[in-house]
Structure formats: C-alpha cells, structure tokens
N, C-alpha and C positions, 0 to 999 in steps of 0.2 A: 633752717630754710634750705640749706643745700640738699639735705636728705629728702625733702619733700619734692624738689626739683627733679632729683635723680629718679624718684619713684614715678613722677608724671611722665618723664621721657621713657622709663621702662614700660609703662602701660601702653604708650603710644606705639612703641616698636612691636610689642606683643600684638596689639590690635592690627598693625599693618601686616605682620606675618600671617595672621589668621585669614586676612583678606586675599593675600597672595595665594595661599593654600586653596581657598575656596574658589578662586578664579581659574587656578590650574585644574582643580577637580572638574569645574564647569566645562572647561575646554576639552578635556579628556573625554568627558561624557558626550559632549556635542560631537566630537570626532568619531566616537563609537556609534553614536546614533546615525550619522551621516553614512558610515560604513555599512551599517544595517540597512539603511534605505537603499544604498547603491546595490547591495546584495540582492535585496527583494526586487528591484527593478530589473537586474539581470536575469534572475530566475524567472520572473513573471513575463517579461517582454522580449528578452534576448534568446534565452534557452527554453522558454516555456514550451513551445511547440515540440521541440525534440524531447524533452522531459516527459511530456504527456504521452507522446508516442511510445517512448521506452517503458513507461509505467503500464500502458495498455498491453504491450507485448508480454511483459512479465506476469500480468494478472490473467491473461487469457489462457485457458486450458482447453486443448482440442482432443476429442476422443472419436475414434472410428466406431460406427455401429455396424456390426456384422449382419449381412443379409442371410436369409434362410436359403440354403442350397436346394435346387429343385430335386424332386423325387424321381427315382428310376423305377419304372414298372415293368413287368413281364407283359406278354401279350393278353393275358387274362385279367390284368389290373392288379396283380399281387405286387406289393412294394418290395423292391430288391435293395434299395438304398434310400434311407430317409434321414432328414435332419431334425434334430430335437434341440430345445433351448436348455442351455446349461448356464453355469456361472463362473466367473473368474474373480478369485479373492484377492484384494489389494490390501497392503499394509503400509501405513505411514509411521515409521518407528518413532519419529519425534513427537508424534501426537497421540500415542498410546496412553490413554488415561481412563480412570474410573469416572463414574458420573459426577463425583465431587471434584473433578479435575486433578486428582492426585495421580502421579505416575504408576504405570502398571509394571510389575516385575517381568522383564522380557524372558526370563527363563521359564516363567509360567506359560507365556504365549508359545515359545519354541516347543515346550513339551507337549502341549495340546495339539498343535499343528503337525508335529511329527507323528503322533498317534493317529489322528484323524485322517490325515492325507498321505500317510506312509512316506514321510520325508525324513532325511537324516537330521538328527537333533543338532549336531554340531554345526553343520552347514546353515541350518535355519537360524540358529542363534547368532551366528556370525553376520548373516544379512540383517537381523534385527538390530545389531549393535553398530551398523554403518550409519552414515549421516544422509543416506538416500531418503528423499521426501516421500517417494511412493514407489513400490514395486509389486510385481505379481508373486504371490507365494503359492498359489494353487490355481491350476486352469482346468477347464472342462469339468467342474465340479457339479455332480447331480444334486437334485433337489433334497434327496434323503440326508445327504452328508451336510448340506447347507442348513437344514433344519436342526441337525445335531449341534452344528456350530452355533447357531443363533440361540439355542437353549443354553448352551454352555456360557455364552457371553452374557445372557440375562442373569444366569445364576451367580456369575462372578461380578456383576454389575460393571462391566466394561462397556463404555458408551462411545469412545472416541478412537481413532486410529485404524479402524478395520472397515472397509468398504466392499461392495459387490457390484460387479459389472456384468451385464448380460453377454452371453456368448452362444455359439452353436457347436454342436458335436454330431458327427456323422455316425449313423448306425446301419448295420447290415443284418436285417432280421433273419436271413437264412444262412448267416455266418459265411462259411467258404463257398457256398454254391455259386457257381459261375464266377468265382472271384478273379480268375485270370482274364475274363472278358470284362467285368465291371471295374476292376482296379480298386483304388482307394485314394483318399485325400491325406494331405499333411496337416500339421498343427495349425497352419494359416487357413485351413478349410479350402484350399485349392487342390485340384486333381493332380496326382503324381503320376499314375499309370492307368492303363486301360481306358474305358469309356469315360471314367471320371476326368482323365486328362485330356482326351481327344474331344470331348464334348463340354470342356470346362466353360467356354465362353457362353454356352446355352445354360448350363446348370448353376454357374457362380453367382449370378445377380450383381448388383452394384451396391457397394458399401455406403452407408449414411454417414452423417457427421454431426457431432454435438459440440458446440463451442460455448464455454461458459467462463465468467469471471470468478477467479479463486483468490484466496488470501495466502499468506505466508506458509500455512501448513496444508494448502492445497484443498481447503474447504470452500464450497461455493459461496459467493458473496450474495446475500439476499438482495433481490431488485437489481442485480448486476446484469451485464450484457449476457444474452442468451440467444444462441442461433441453433435451430435444429433442422437438419435435412434427413428425412426419412430414408432408410434403406430400401432398395428395390429387390425383392426376392427373386431367386433364379426360376427358370421355367423347367416344367417336368418333362421327362423323356419316357416314350414307351418303346420298348424292345420287341422284336419278333419272336424271342425265345419264350418257351413255356416252362414254368417252374417244374412241373410234374415230369415232363419229358426230359428236362435238363437233369433232374435228380436221378432218374432211372439210367440215363446215359453215363452220368459220372460214376454210379454205383458199379455198372458193368465194366466201365474203363478201368476202374481201380482194381477190380477183380481180375481183369485180363492182364494187368501190369504185375500183380502178385503172382499169378499162375505162370507167367513167362519170365519172371525175374528181370523185368525190363528196367532200364535206367534212363529216366527222362529228365534228370536234374540239369543237363547241360543245354536243353533246348530254349530258345528265345521265345518264351510263353506269351509275351506281350506284343510281339511283332505283328500278329494278325489283327490286333485291336487298333492299329493306327489307321485313321481314315485320311 
C-alpha cells in the first residue's frame, strides 16, 4: 500500500512540474509576442515616416543628361566645331554575371577593356576588385568601339554588370584651323579657352535630369519612380571668318614664321579672343 501511495504522489509532482513549465513557456512566448507587436508599432507609426524617407533616398538614382553643344560655323556655313553623340561605359563590379547569374572572371573583363579602350590592365583590374557599386571605365566611346564591345559581351554571354550612358563629344572638322580663335572644351563639355569659353553660355545649353528607383545592385526597379527632364541643346554661332581665307592666311603666316625663324611661343594667343 505504501508503494502505491508514493507512486501516486510522484505522478502528481511530475504533472505539476509539467504544468509549471508549460506556464513559463506560455508567459515567455507572450512576452516575445508583445515585444514584437511593440516593435512593429514603433516601426510603423513612430519611425515609419523617417524610414520611408530614408528608403526613398537610398533607392533614388539621379543622372544628368548632357545637352548637345551648339555648332560653330564660319561665314559660309561650314562647321568649325560640332558635337556628336558618344557613350560612357559603366561597370558594376558586384553585378558582373553571365546570363545564368554565375559570376564573371574579372581578369577577363580587365583584359578586354584594356585592349579595347587602351587602358592599363593592372589599374583596370584593381578598380574591378573594389566594392564600388558603379564607376565609369571608359568615356567618350565612339559607336564603332561600342559595337565591338557589344559583340564580345554577346559572344561571352555576359548579361549583367555593364551599362552604357549617352554622352557628347566635341569635334573640330578642320583640326587646328583657327584653333587659337575657336579654342576647345574640357572633358565636362564646357569651353576652356577661345570662343568656346567666351561664348560658353550661348553654346553650352542646359543639362537634363533622369531620376529612377534602383535596387541594391543599382538596377532600375520596374514600375518604380521615374522622373525625366529633357536636356536643352545649346545655340549655334556663326562667325565672320571664312574657312578658305583663314586657311590661306594661316598657310602664309606659317611660311613667314619659318622663313624668318620667328619665335611666337611666348605670345598670349588667347588674349584677343576674350570678349
């Protein structure tokens, strides 16, 4: 009889211990649930507006759209300075992948870009191995080289990590003819010297802007925010000089310099072009 009583008491103690453990577990889960609810309330109603604003800032990507610089003509309508569309090649090292989403060997990319765009292989590879999300690897790229790049990307089945942006390049059809008068532009397409500089406000135009929503690898989010402001191209300018007369004058001036062993290297050749 004593053994049966002890067994019964033992079963009651074990049953009470299980209930206590279940109660403790229930209380812990309830506390965790309440903490989770409180956190959601804080994120949604207290910090929601600030977090939304921060997320929007991080997602938005802004890109300037270069305007086409105005053409400079001589008095007979011949173009002395023109702008043409070229491209800028951008690379996202963390997103360089084949079409099957496998990573691309960066030495392969560095080798091709160094050959195609005459870049230093080691410097190019170093840039590709950084954690930079997006950088310019080649600027003012003409269509012929862009076609070669696209053909190579297709042959290698590389589909991600390389993108192209429109850009503008300045050309001078008559090379150095009247160059001291016309001047030239810098890499930002703004005039540095000569008429390109003094008439910059007329020739330059106004840059446009493209704002898009992008993801963590800088790819545009479908159906995301997109704002486009078109660039306004610059105005054309017609000079009073004549290409034919200018070329004759420069020819005989160069001949006179050689005949008389003149030294004109120290003259301020651009002083007369400041209006």
